[in-house]
C-alpha positions, 0 to 999 in steps of 0.5 A, spaced: 289 728 160 286 724 166 287 717 167 281 712 165 278 709 171 278 701 171 273 697 175 274 690 175 266 687 174 268 680 175 274 675 175 272 668 172 277 663 173 279 658 168 284 654 173 289 656 178 293 659 174 288 662 168 282 667 169 278 672 165 277 679 168 271 683 166 273 690 166 269 697 165 274 702 163 271 709 164 274 716 161 272 723 161 275 724 154 273 717 151 267 713 151 266 708 156 268 701 154 269 694 157 275 689 156 276 682 157 283 680 159 285 673 159 290 673 165 295 668 167 299 667 174 306 666 175 310 665 182 314 671 183 310 676 178 303 675 180 297 676 175 299 679 168 295 680 162 296 675 156 291 679 151 285 684 151 279 684 147 276 691 147 268 691 147 265 698 145 258 699 148 254 697 142 258 691 142 256 689 149 249 690 148 249 686 142 252 680 146 247 681 152 242 680 146 245 674 143 245 671 150 238 673 152 239 677 157 237 684 154 233 689 158 225 688 159 225 680 160 226 679 152 228 672 151 233 670 145 230 666 140 236 661 141 236 657 147 243 656 150 244 649 153 242 649 161 250 648 162 251 655 160 246 657 166 250 653 171 256 657 175 261 652 177 265 653 184 271 657 183 278 654 183 281 660 185 280 663 191 283 670 193 287 670 199 286 676 204 293 679 206 294 683 212 300 688 213 301 691 220 304 698 219 310 700 223 
């Protein structure tokens, strides 16, 4: 049995030490799914997952439809407030660390 391939689609920061990771999990043996991972940061440990919610493809499609981002340009009958369309600048920025080989 091969190991699933995980692709991080985005990291949504909540604070300097909290974030929501959106991950696509693909496996030849099992259908693909999305995972929402609530993560915390701790010095000495790094980022670690506190909880995970698995979304099957049909659930992702239903969520997209509920939010009004379905394919074909269809809009949801319920309009979300404008603040849901604004992306705040991230409070957490990744650091690029370089290591020289010996």
